Structure formats: C-alpha cells, structure tokens
N, C-alpha and C positions, 0 to 999 in steps of 0.2 A: 213281644220282646220285653223283658224286664229292664226297667230303667234305673232302679235303685236297689240297694241291699234290703231296705224295708219291704219293697214290693216282692223281692225274691223270697223273703222269709214268710210273707203272707200268701204266696201262691202255692198251688198244689204241685209239688215236684215229685216225679217218679225216679226210681233209681237209674233208669236209662238217661235221664236228664243230667246226671252227673258226668256222663261222657262228654256232653256238650259244655257243661259248666266248667269242668276242670281242664279240658283239653281242646275246646272249640271244635269238636267233631261235628261233621255235617250229618244231615238225616241219612244220606246214603252210607256213610261210615257206620252209623248205628245199625242200619239195616244189614250191612255186611257182617257186622259183629254178631248180630242175632243169628244169622245163617251159620256162622262158624260154631257158635255155642250149641245150636240145635243139631248140627251134623254128628253122625256117629263116628266119623273118622276125619283125619285132616283133609283139607281141600286145597286144590290148585287154584290159581288165579282164574283159569278158564272155567272151572266148576263154579266158583263164586260169581263170576260174570253171568253165567247162565242162570244161577239161582236168583239173582237180583235183576235180571233182564237188562243188562247194560253192556256196552262195548268192553272188550278186554282192557283197553287202556284206561278207561274210567274206573273199572273195578280195581285195576292195579294201583292207581293213585290212592284209592280208599284203603287198600291193603297196606300200602306203604305208610299212610298216616296211622293206621292201627298198630303197625310194627313200631313206628317211632314213639308212640305214646305208651308202648309196653302192653297193649291189650292182646297182641298176637305174638306167637313164637314161630320161627321159620326152621324147617328141617330140610336138608338136602337129601334126595333119594338118588342113588347112583344106579345106572343101568349096567348090567353085566358086560355088555359089549362096548362100553364107554359112553360118556355123556351123563347128564343128570337133569333133574328137575326139582323144583321146590314145592313143598306143601306147607300149609299154615294151619295152626291150631290155636285156640284161645289160651292165654296165659292163665295159670291157676288163679281163681278169684281172690284168694287170700293175699297173693302177691300184689295184685292190682289194688285191692283195698288198702293194704299197707302203704303203697306208694301214694294213693290219694290222701290217706291220713297224714303222711309226711308233708305233702304239698299244702294241705289245710293248716297244719301246724306252722309251717314256714310263713304262710299268708297271715295267719293269726298274729305271729310275732311281729311281722312287718307292720300290720295295722296297729298293733299296740305302740310301736315306736312312732308312727305317724300321729296317733292320737296324743301321745306325750308331747311331741313337737308342737302340735296345735295348741295344747294347753299352755306350754311354756311361752310360745310366741304371743298368744293373745292375753295371757295373764300379765306378762311383762308390759304389753302395750296398755292394758287397762290400768295397771299400777302407775305407769308414767303419766297417763292422762289424769288420774286422780291427784297425783302429786302436783301437776301443773295447775290444776284448778284450785289448789289450796293456797 
C-alpha cells in the first residue's frame, strides 16, 4: 500500500492500477473488468460470475461498482414473449480516459488551492514571528 504521493510516484504502476487509484476498485472489480474487455460480446451477471468463479451476488456488486464508476454500460434485452434481462459491456476507453483526465484535473486544481493556502498560512505566521522578534 502506498502511503504518500512521493511513494506513489516512485512505484511501478500499471494502467489497471488507475482503476484502484481513481475509483477505489477492488481486485475482484478489476478482474471482472478484464473479463468484460476480453469478451467477444456483452455479458450477463451470471456469465461474469462464472468467469470469475464467484457467487452471483458477489459478481453483481462488482458489476454495480463498475457501472457507478462509468467503466461499464448496461443494455436491456427484451424477450419476445415478455420480460427482459440485462447485459453489460465495457465503456469506450476514450470516454473512460477523458473522465479520469477530468478527475485528475479537478484534483490538481484542488491540490493547487491547498498548497496556496499552506503557503499563505505559514508565510503569514513566519512574518508575524519575525516581526515579534524585532
């Protein structure tokens, strides 16, 4: 586990690590995502559960996390005689990359503000201390 930004920058990170870094996805979520990417067609929750050898409910939770983070898209398939089921497929990688870039830009802007607040707070304190000592 990386404890600081410096350690993160010095570590060897793979692109799949971005899934955890940006969205806190678990190893099972990343495994499910790989299965969706490698599949030739959209998959049901039952199919993904079988592919990752987990219970349907466990796979469903991973699919829901992937949907919430925008890594998957859901499509409803209707039966001719009534009823339906859902299939899932990976979101276009450029859409996912654009969203990660947006999140990174937002984070960068927020960090810039915090750094400025740090500088303002402690430079004011240092100035006050120097004036008090004079």
